[in-house]
Each structure stands twice: as structure tokens, then as C-alpha cells.
N, C-alpha and C positions, 0 to 999 in steps of 0.2 A: 921858897921851896922848903917843905917839911920833910927832911930826909928820913927821919925815924918813922913817921907815919907812912911815908911812901914805901919804905922797905917792908914794913909789916903788911901793908895792903897788897903789894905785889906778891909777897910770899903766900898770903892767905888765898889769893885768887888762883895762884899757880897750884897750890896743894888741893884746892877744891875741884879742879878740873881733872877728869879722867882721860887717859889716852883715847878711849873710844869716842868721847865727846868731840874730839878734834880730828877724828879720822886716823889715829895712830894705833899701831899694834901694841898690846900690853907687853909682850915678850916674856920669856921664861925666867928672867933674873930680876924682875922688878920687885922691890921690897915694899914700896909705898904705892898708894893708889893715885897720887897726884902726878903732875907733870914734872919732868926733870928740867933743870935750867937750860940745858942745851936744846930741849924740845921747844921751850918758849922762844929761845933764840931763833930757831928755824922758822917758827910760825910768824915771828915779827920782823925777820930780816935784819936783825942786829947781831953783833958778835956775842958769844957766850960770856966773854970777859966783861963787856959793857953791861950786859944785863946783870951779871953777878955783882958788879960794883953797886948797882942801884939797890939790890937787896942787902948789901953790906953797908949801906949808908955812906958810901964814899964816891958815888958817881957824880958826874957833872949834871947840870940841869938839862933834862931832855928837851929837845926842840918839840914844837907842836906836831911835826911829822912823826917823831918818835912816839909821842903820846897817842896819836891816831893808830900807829902800828901796834902799840901795847894794848890799846882798847880792843882792837880787832883780834889780835892773837889770843888774848885772854878771854874773849867772848863776853865782854862786859855789857851790861844793860846801859841804857842812856843815863840813868842815875849814877851808876858806877863810873861811867865814862866821865861825867861832869865832876865827880869827886876826884878822879885821877887828874884831871886838868888843874883843879885847885891845889892838890898836893904838890904838883910840879911847878906851881907858880904861874900858871896860865889862866886866863879867863875862859870858861867853857863857851863854846860856840852857842849862839842863840838857837833855841830849839824851834824848828819849823817842820812842817809836814815833809818837806823835801830835804833830806839830810844825806851826808856822805858816810854816815855810820851804818854799817851793814846790819840788817835785822838779825839778831842772834838766832832766831828760829830758822831763817834761811841759811845762815852759816852752818848750823848743825846738820842740815840736810846736805849742803854742798860738801862738807867734810867727809861724808860717807860715799860720795860719788867719785870713784877713782877710775872706773872703766869706761866712762863715756863723757864727752864734753859737757860742761855745765858752767854757767856764769850768772852773777847777780847784776841786774840792771835797774837803774832808776827809771821813772816815767819819762825822763828827758833823754833816755838812751845812753846814759853814762854807765860804763862798766865799773862796778865797785869791787868785784872779786871774780877771779877765774881759777878753775882747777887746771892742772898741768895739760890735760888733753885739749881744753878750750884754748890755751895759749898755743899749743902745737897746731891746732886747726885754724885759728883766727888771728894769731899774733898776739903780742902783749899790748893790751889796750891801756895799761897804766901809764904808758909813755906820753899820752896826749894831755894837753893843758888848755886852759881857757875854754872858749866855745867848742874847740875841737874835741873836748871830752865827750860831747854829745854825738852819738852815731847819726842822728838826724842831720846835724850840721855837716858832718864829714861826708855824708852821701852826696850832698850838693856842692861840695867844695874840694874834695880830695878824690881824684880819679882812682887811686889804689883801693878805695873803699868798695868800689863797684866790681873790682877784679875778683872778689869772692863769690860773685853770682854769674851764671851764664848770661851772655848778652841778651838772649830772648826773654829773660826774667826782669830786665832792667825797667821796662815800662811799668810792670806791675809793682816793682819796688818803689818807683817814684810815688805811686799812690799810697802805698803802705807807709812810707817815711813821712810824707806830708800829713797823712791822717793821724799818725801817732803824735806828731809834733802839735797838731791842733788840739788833741786830747790833753796833752801836757799843759798847753796854754789855759784850757778850760779848767783844769784841776789844780793849777798852781797857786790860785788865790793871790796873795800879795807878793809872792816870790816873782821877781821880774825877769828871771833868766830865760824862760821860754819865750817871752815877748821880745827880749833883746835878740835872741837867735833869729826869730822871725823877721825882725826889722833888718838885721844884717843880711839875711838871705834875700829879702825883697830888694835890697839895695845893690846886691852883687850878682844875683842869679836870675836871669830871665826865665830859665827852665823852672825854678822854684816858684816864681811869681805866677807862671801859667798854671801849674798844678794846684797852687794854693787857692786860686780863684774858684776851684770846684767845691770848696767847703766840706770836704770829706773828713770825718772824724771817727777814729776807732783806736781803742787801746787793746790790741791783741797781737798775737804772733801767728804766722801761717802754721797750719797743722803739719805741713810737709814742705820741704824745700830742698833744693840742690845747691850745694856749696862747692866751689872749685878751689882746690889746693894746688899751689904751684908745682909741687913734686908728685903727689899721688893722683891728681886729677879730680874729676867730679865725684862727689859723695852724696848719695841720697839719704836724707835724714828726716825723721819725725821729730816734732817739737812739742814739748809739754812745758807749760808755764805754771808756776806756783806763786801767787801774789800775796803780799802782806795784806792785812785787813783794810788799811787805808789806800791800797792800790798804788802806793808810792814806789814800791820795789817789787821786782819779780825775779824768781829763780828760773832760768831757762835751761832746760835739759834737752840735749840733742842725742837721739838714739838711732841706730841703724838696725834693720831687720836681721836677726840672727842668721848666720850662714850665708849672708849676701856678700857681694863684692865690696859693698860700702862698709860692711862690718869688718872685713879683712883690711880695708884701708885704714880704718880707725885703729885696728890692732897694730898695724905697721907704724902709725904715728905714735902710739903709746910705747912701742919698743924703741924707736929711734929717738924720740924725745923732741922737745921744742927747740933746743939749741941748734940742731941740725938744719931746721927749716927757718931759723930767724932771718 
């Protein structure tokens, strides 16, 4: 671990970011254009003291989880992320089309979306980032591990996943989920994860096996959907998706018609916050 280079690199990346680039207000008393240490701390989920010690060349070696959090919080490119791995004494993950590193371009857009639910998904249905309203509406998807990180897998194995949709929409969602997973298999190349999920589901879910036989394939989201929240009830939402160039990640934005009952329910979720509904 190169503490001196790490400290300089973190400081330079922090000072190069503006609050607006990460969705923060500049405020009236800011003397410099870069981020404050406590703001980086909030973006990465680590304590301000821990981050400060890294910049002061006296912190412990960050774990790989901390490196991932730093790369995401500081909006690093893939080259910068790999450099950070090396500075902290870790081997950079092998670059593949399918990666857990959120596209900086999508993160910049997500940072600016504070009044409507939005999240970044991989083609495997894995949630890489959520804003606060997405967590309030859908729950915290970062808790899932293994195959359960994939929303496609959870749909066929976790009954609570379907509770977010009205029962009358479940049949349609069966087709949507299977078609999306087949698209992920087709586009995954040498990455085996999509095929491993399919194999596991074929072995454990007769329902999946039945719908999988239809060979439907589609990488898209419904333009309109109804989601059911346990406290505020049904919410009618329009869906817009912004894809990366290689189609491996998508920013999904959920909006309600202004002035509608659904818009008022989203406003209520924003006021009360995600902890109330966790």
C-alpha cells in the first residue's frame, strides 16, 4: 500500500469534484469548489475520521469493499478505479463488459434526481445504486448477496419480490423477467453468471422452467407500471430507461403524473423517508 500516493490521489479527486456533480448544494459559506471530507464520507458510507486518516497517510489499508465505495463516491473512471486498487495494495478486478462499477455518466444523472425514484441496474437485474426515494419505494436492494442480487432470480425464488406488483400483473411479469434473463444470457459472452442463474432456476422452479420454454427475449422495461407499497398502497408510475453504450447498465427513472394521487404518494414517501418503511 502506497500511503503517500494514495493520500495525494484521494485529495486530488476530492478537490476536482464539485458539489453539483454529486447532487449536493454548494451552500453560501463554501470557500473552495471541491468537496469537503465530510461530504466524501457521506457519499462513501465511511466515517469522516477514517477518510481523513487516509488523506493524512496514517489510515489502515482499506478493504476491497472500501475501495469500491471510494471509487463510486469519488466518481472514478475505470482507469482511476484500477489505479486506486493498486495504491491500496489490491489487485484490480478483471475488466469485463458486466461490472459492478457504476457508469460515471449514469451516476451523474442519478445524483441530480432527488424528487423521483431512480436506480442503476445491470443487465442481470442487479441494483448497483439507488437514490433515497427508490429505497423508500422498493427497499434497500444492496442487502442481497450471491444469485439473489439479480432481480430475475429473486422473482422466481423470493415471494416478497412479487409483493411490489398487483397480483393481476404477476403473469405478465413472469414473461418480462424470463425474457430479460434470456437477453442477459445472450449478451453476457464469456461471463457465466446469467447461465448459472438459469441452471439454478431450472433445477428449483417448475414455474420458471415453464416460462423459459417460450424462448422470449427482450431487454426493456415496461413504459408504465403499478407498484404496491405496504404503507401507501398502489402507485401508478411511468418508466424511462437510459442505457450505457454497451447496454450493460441502465438508469431506470420512475415518475408519477404531476398532481395525481400517485405523485402525492411519492411526495409522502419523500417526506417520511425510507427508514419509516424499512
